[in-house]
C-alpha positions in Angstrom: 32.9 -41.9 -6.3 31.3 -38.7 -7.2 28.2 -40.4 -8.5 27.8 -42.5 -5.3 28.2 -39.5 -3.4 25.4 -37.8 -5.2 23.2 -40.8 -4.7 23.9 -40.8 -1.0 23.0 -37.0 -0.7 19.8 -37.7 -2.6 18.8 -40.4 -0.1 19.8 -38.4 2.8 17.5 -35.6 1.6 14.8 -37.9 1.1 14.6 -39.2 4.6 11.3 -38.2 6.4 11.6 -35.3 9.0 9.2 -35.5 11.9 7.1 -32.6 12.1 5.3 -31.3 15.2 2.2 -33.2 15.9 3.0 -36.2 13.5 2.6 -39.8 14.8 3.6 -41.6 11.7 4.0 -43.9 10.0 5.7 -42.1 7.3 5.5 -43.0 3.6 8.3 -44.9 1.9 10.6 -42.2 0.1 12.0 -44.8 -2.2 8.7 -46.0 -3.4 6.9 -42.6 -3.7 9.3 -39.8 -4.0 6.6 -37.2 -4.3 4.3 -38.5 -1.5 6.6 -37.5 1.2 6.8 -33.9 -0.1 2.9 -33.9 -0.3 2.4 -35.3 3.2 4.8 -32.6 4.6 2.8 -29.8 2.8 -0.5 -31.1 3.8 0.6 -31.1 7.3 1.7 -27.6 7.3 -0.9 -26.2 5.2 -4.7 -27.0 5.8 -6.6 -28.3 2.6 -8.0 -25.2 1.1 -11.1 -27.3 0.2 -12.0 -27.8 4.0 -15.5 -26.0 4.7 -15.9 -23.6 7.6 -16.9 -26.3 10.1 -13.5 -28.1 9.6 -15.0 -31.3 7.9 -13.2 -32.8 4.7 -15.1 -33.0 1.4 -16.0 -36.3 -0.1 -12.9 -38.3 -1.3 -12.0 -37.9 -4.8 -12.4 -41.2 -6.5 -11.7 -40.3 -10.0 -9.5 -42.5 -12.3 -5.8 -41.8 -11.5 -6.5 -39.9 -8.3 -4.6 -42.5 -6.1 -1.5 -42.6 -8.5 -1.4 -39.0 -8.4 -1.3 -38.9 -4.8 1.5 -41.4 -4.6 3.7 -39.1 -7.0 3.7 -41.3 -10.0 1.9 -38.6 -12.1 3.0 -34.9 -12.2 0.9 -33.0 -9.8 -1.4 -30.3 -11.3 -2.9 -27.2 -9.6 -6.7 -27.9 -9.1 -9.2 -25.2 -8.2 -10.8 -25.9 -4.8 -14.3 -26.9 -5.1 -17.0 -24.5 -3.9 -17.6 -24.6 -0.2 -21.0 -26.2 -0.1 -21.4 -26.6 3.6 -21.1 -23.0 5.2 -22.0 -21.9 8.7 -25.7 -20.9 9.4 -26.2 -17.3 8.3 -23.5 -17.3 5.7 -24.0 -17.6 1.8 -21.4 -18.6 -0.9 -23.6 -17.2 -3.6 -25.4 -13.7 -4.0 -29.0 -13.6 -4.0 -30.3 -13.9 -7.3 -33.9 -12.5 -6.5 -32.4 -8.9 -6.7 -29.9 -7.2 -8.7 -26.1 -8.4 -8.2 -25.3 -4.8 -7.0 -27.9 -4.6 -4.3 -25.8 -6.8 -2.1 -22.0 -6.6 -1.1 -19.8 -9.2 0.3 -17.6 -9.1 3.5 -16.0 -12.4 3.6 -18.8 -14.9 2.9 -21.4 -12.8 4.6 -24.1 -11.2 2.4 -24.8 -7.6 3.5 -27.8 -5.7 2.4 -28.1 -2.0 2.9 -31.9 -2.0 3.0 -32.3 -1.5 6.8 -31.6 2.2 7.4 -33.2 4.3 9.9 -35.1 7.2 8.3 -34.5 9.5 11.5 -32.1 9.5 14.3 -34.8 10.2 16.7 -37.2 7.6 15.7 -37.7 5.3 18.9 -38.8 2.5 16.9 -35.8 2.4 14.7 -33.1 -0.4 15.1 -29.6 0.3 16.6 -27.2 1.4 13.9 -23.7 2.5 13.3 -22.6 6.2 12.0 -19.2 6.5 10.2 -17.0 9.4 9.8 -14.2 9.1 7.1 -11.4 11.6 6.3 -8.6 11.4 4.0 -4.9 10.7 5.3 -1.5 9.8 4.1 -2.2 6.3 4.4 -5.4 6.5 2.6 -8.6 6.9 5.0 -9.1 7.0 8.6 -12.6 6.1 9.6 -14.2 6.3 13.1 -17.6 4.5 13.7 -20.0 5.2 16.5 -22.9 3.1 17.6 -26.1 4.9 18.1 -29.4 3.4 19.6 -32.4 5.5 18.9 -33.9 7.8 20.1 -30.6 9.7 19.9 -30.0 12.0 23.0 -27.6 14.8 23.2 -25.0 14.9 24.3 -24.3 11.5 23.2 -24.0 8.8 25.8 -21.5 6.6 24.0 -18.3 5.1 25.9 -14.9 5.8 24.2 -14.4 2.2 24.1 -17.2 1.6 21.7 -15.8 4.0 19.1 -14.0 1.8 16.4 -11.0 3.5 14.6 -9.6 2.1 11.4 -7.3 3.0 8.7 -7.9 1.9 5.2 -5.8 2.2 1.8 -9.1 2.4 -0.1 -12.5 4.0 0.3 -14.5 0.8 -0.3 -12.4 -1.0 2.4 -13.7 1.6 4.8 -17.3 0.8 3.7 -16.8 -2.9 3.8 -15.3 -2.5 7.5 -18.5 -1.0 8.5 -21.4 -2.5 6.3 -24.2 -1.5 8.5 -22.9 2.1 8.9 -25.6 4.7 7.9 -25.1 7.4 7.1 -21.3 7.7 6.1 -20.0 11.1 6.0 -16.8 11.6 4.1 -14.6 14.8 3.6 -14.2 14.6 -0.2 -16.1 16.1 -3.1 -18.5 13.6 -4.6 -20.6 15.1 -7.3 -17.9 16.3 -10.0 -19.1 19.2 -12.2 -18.6 18.9 -16.0 -17.8 22.5 -17.0 -18.6 24.7 -14.2 -18.0 25.6 -10.5 -20.1 23.9 -7.6 -22.6 25.9 -6.1 -21.8 23.9 -2.7 -18.3 25.2 -2.7 -19.1 28.6 -3.3 -21.9 28.8 -0.4 -19.5 26.9 2.0 -16.6 29.3 1.5 -19.1 32.3 2.0 -20.6 30.7 5.2 -17.1 29.7 6.8 -15.7 33.4 6.4 -12.0 33.3 7.4 -12.1 29.6 7.3 -13.4 29.4 3.8 -10.0 28.9 2.2 -10.2 25.3 3.6 -12.9 24.6 1.0 -11.0 23.9 -2.2 -12.9 24.2 -5.5 -13.8 21.0 -7.0 -12.0 20.4 -10.3 -14.1 19.5 -13.3 -14.0 15.9 -14.6 -11.9 16.7 -17.6 -9.2 18.1 -15.3 -9.4 15.1 -13.0 -8.7 13.0 -16.2 -5.6 14.9 -17.0 -2.2 13.2 -16.6 -0.5 16.1 -14.9 -1.0 19.2 -13.1 -0.3 21.6 -15.9 -2.7 19.8 -18.2 -5.2 19.8 -15.5 -4.8 23.6 -15.0 -5.2 24.2 -18.8 -8.6 22.2 -18.9 -9.9 23.6 -15.6 -9.1 27.2 -16.9 -10.9 26.5 -20.2 -14.1 25.3 -18.3 -14.2 27.6 -15.5 -12.0 30.5 -16.3 -9.6 29.8 -13.2 -6.8 27.2 -12.8 -6.7 24.3 -10.6 -4.7 24.8 -7.2 -2.1 22.3 -6.4 -4.1 21.4 -3.1 -6.9 20.5 -5.1 -4.7 18.5 -7.6 -3.4 16.6 -4.8 -6.9 15.4 -3.8 -7.2 13.9 -7.4 -6.6 10.2 -6.2 -9.0 10.5 -3.3 -11.7 12.1 -5.5 -11.3 9.5 -8.2 -11.4 6.6 -5.5 -14.7 7.7 -3.9 -16.2 8.6 -7.4 -15.3 5.2 -8.8 -16.9 3.4 -5.8 -20.2 5.4 -5.8 -20.4 5.0 -9.7 -20.1 1.3 -9.8 -22.0 0.6 -6.3 -25.4 2.0 -6.2 -26.0 0.7 -2.8 -23.2 3.0 -1.5 -24.7 6.1 -2.8 -27.8 5.5 -0.6 -25.6 5.9 2.7 -22.4 7.9 1.7 -22.9 11.6 1.9 -20.2 14.4 1.3 -19.5 16.7 4.1 -16.8 19.1 5.3 -15.3 19.1 8.9 -15.1 22.9 8.9 -18.7 23.4 8.0 -19.8 20.6 10.7 -17.8 22.3 13.3 -19.4 25.8 12.7 -22.9 24.2 12.8 -22.0 22.4 16.0 -20.6 25.8 17.5 -23.7 27.6 16.9 -23.1 28.6 13.3 -19.7 30.3 14.5 -16.6 29.1 12.4 -13.5 28.0 14.3 -11.1 30.7 15.1 -7.9 29.1 15.0 -6.2 26.7 12.4 -6.8 23.0 12.8 -3.1 22.2 12.6 -2.3 24.2 15.5 -2.5 23.3 19.2 -4.9 26.0 19.9 -7.0 25.0 17.1 -7.1 21.4 17.9 -8.1 22.2 21.5 -11.0 24.4 20.3 -12.3 21.6 18.2 -12.2 19.0 20.7 -13.7 21.4 23.0 -16.8 21.6 20.7 -16.8 17.9 20.2 -16.9 17.2 23.9 -20.0 19.2 24.3 -21.5 16.8 21.9 -19.7 13.7 22.9 -18.1 13.6 26.4 -15.9 10.9 25.5 -14.3 12.6 22.6 -11.0 13.3 24.1 -10.7 9.8 25.0 -11.5 8.6 21.5 -8.9 11.3 20.1 -6.3 9.9 22.5 -6.8 6.2 21.7 -7.0 6.9 18.0 -3.6 9.0 18.0 -1.9 6.3 20.3 -2.9 3.5 17.8 -1.9 5.1 14.5 1.4 6.6 13.2 1.9 10.3 12.7 3.5 9.5 9.4 0.1 7.8 8.3 -2.5 9.8 10.2 -2.1 13.3 11.5 -3.6 14.5 14.5 -6.1 16.8 12.8 -7.2 13.9 10.6 -8.4 12.2 13.7 -10.3 15.2 14.8 -11.9 15.6 11.3 -12.9 12.1 11.1 -14.4 12.2 14.7 -16.3 15.5 13.8 -17.9 13.7 11.0 -18.9 10.9 13.0 -20.5 12.9 15.7 -22.3 14.9 13.0 -23.8 11.8 11.3 -25.7 11.2 14.5 -27.9 14.2 13.8 -30.3 15.2 11.2 -28.4 16.6 8.2 -29.1 19.4 6.1 -27.2 20.3 2.8 -25.6 23.0 1.2 -27.3 24.1 -1.1 -30.7 22.9 0.0 -31.9 22.2 -3.5 -29.4 19.5 -4.3 -28.0 19.4 -8.0 -26.3 16.1 -9.4 -23.5 15.5 -11.7 -23.7 13.7 -15.3 -23.6 10.4 -13.3 -26.4 11.3 -10.8 -24.1 12.0 -7.9 -25.4 14.7 -5.4 -23.1 18.0 -5.6 -24.1 19.1 -2.1 -22.2 19.3 1.3 -24.1 17.8 4.4 -23.8 19.2 7.9 -25.6 18.6 11.0 -28.7 20.4 12.3 -28.4 21.5 16.0 -31.8 21.8 17.7 -31.4 23.1 21.3 -34.6 21.8 22.5 -33.4 18.1 22.3 -30.1 19.0 24.2 
């Protein structure tokens, strides 16, 4: 009796169940036990070999295919065939006429970074996008602004056209805005081998009381250390001073950007190192901010400076803070990213003016906006 019960239960489980949208007829579960399962799976999950237009590929007429579909042969996992029929404008393969690293892929679209405007004031330049990226607890917050040359100041950009995104990796922020140029990021890019960076020293001198916000960049051997204590020993041996805990906490972000730029030459052409406090001082007539950015007074002071350059700055800030959680993105992170985006709309100068490079050719300089009152 137990055996009969088992058989009945198996038959009961093998009965076909009508799925939404099914019109039948259903395969016979007694003749093909596996076909019912395959049928239900295909109804729930589209065939991954479909092209973007929704057409099915030619039917596979290889020997044994029909028996495999009926469940008489064990199923095997097959890699979907390459999508040969794609929409116009998309490509499933990189352009072999140039270096493989000269193009990046966002989905199936080939993105080339060779269409960059030389000057934001060039009236013949094509519309572009600028991007400001700042580190946060979740990874990176990026704010992009559309720019149509010639750029007039104050910027006439509606707050609804500013795009705010949060990413875990820096390369994801670049892929989300493939046409953004320049991209200003608040992180050291060029890493010294065994000395202090001139850019950090000059930036601290220029900011005065706010100079403590510029952390000395650790040397490369210190960044390769497994812990803070070892990094401090290596930094002291190279520069004579130990690495601070604040600079050590920036290690994952520094290595994230460093790895992206070292392996992607096209990103080097549009990613520039910057610092929000240096940019705020430049936008404020070379006057550093008076209050801390984490205080209400400091945040209001910085939003006032940004509103003079971008009238919709407060609206962008409110939209960004409402769309993100404070555990992921702090309020001052939003202000810093917006400052970098506004600064990227202007011509950029560097600290120092003669840009040195590290052992991998990455520039060790801080970019900041040049304010020309004649264009205001």
